[in-house]
C-alpha positions as a printed Julia matrix, in Angstrom:
73×3 Matrix{Float64}:
  0.0    0.0    0.0
  1.39   3.39  -1.02
  0.91   6.22   1.44
 -0.15   9.47  -0.18
  1.28  12.62   1.35
 -1.37  14.86   2.83
  1.08  17.73   3.01
  2.74  18.67  -0.26
  5.85  20.8   -0.38
  3.83  23.65  -1.9
  1.36  23.47   1.01
  4.24  23.6    3.51
  5.79  26.56   1.7
  2.45  28.39   1.73
  2.16  27.83   5.47
  5.72  29.09   5.98
  4.94  32.24   3.97
  1.88  32.89   6.15
  3.84  32.41   9.38
  6.5   34.8    8.05
  3.86  37.35   7.03
  2.39  37.21  10.54
  5.86  37.7   12.04
  5.65  34.46  14.02
  8.86  33.04  12.58
 12.06  34.42  11.09
 13.75  33.42   7.85
 16.91  32.61   9.78
 15.37  30.14  12.2
 15.69  26.42  11.58
 12.9   24.54   9.85
 12.46  22.67  13.13
 10.9   25.9   14.49
  7.82  25.1   12.41
  7.08  22.27  14.81
  5.7   24.8   17.31
  3.03  25.84  14.79
  2.06  22.42  13.45
  0.0   19.89  15.41
  2.17  17.08  16.79
  0.12  14.45  14.97
  1.06  16.07  11.63
  4.73  16.87  12.22
  6.09  13.43  11.31
  4.42  13.52   7.91
  5.55  17.07   7.24
  9.09  16.19   8.23
  9.01  13.2    5.86
  7.76  15.38   2.99
 10.54  17.87   3.67
 13.13  15.09   3.71
 11.75  13.7    0.42
 12.54  17.12  -1.01
 16.03  17.28   0.49
 15.25  19.59   3.41
 16.41  18.81   6.92
 15.06  20.11  10.22
 18.34  21.95  10.82
 18.11  23.82   7.5
 16.97  27.44   7.63
 13.44  28.54   6.85
 14.83  30.82   4.15
 15.77  27.67   2.22
 12.04  26.9    1.83
 11.2   30.28   0.37
 10.95  30.56  -3.41
 11.93  33.88  -4.92
 10.29  36.35  -2.61
  8.68  39.37  -4.17
  9.81  42.73  -2.87
  7.62  45.73  -3.36
  9.02  49.22  -3.43
  7.46  51.62  -0.95
């Protein structure tokens, strides 16, 4: 039986962007910091999805961010 990932990498990245927007996390914190904002029952699956995509818990959150858009004031 093949287990289908509930959490895709794009979903995780969207969640990271929202946490950044809210100022709850910093780009320079480790990915492991996300654990405080994700229910314990879901963390293992999210961690597996990150590992499948070559991300480790010790990597920085900035590594998950795709080309941020900067707006001029």
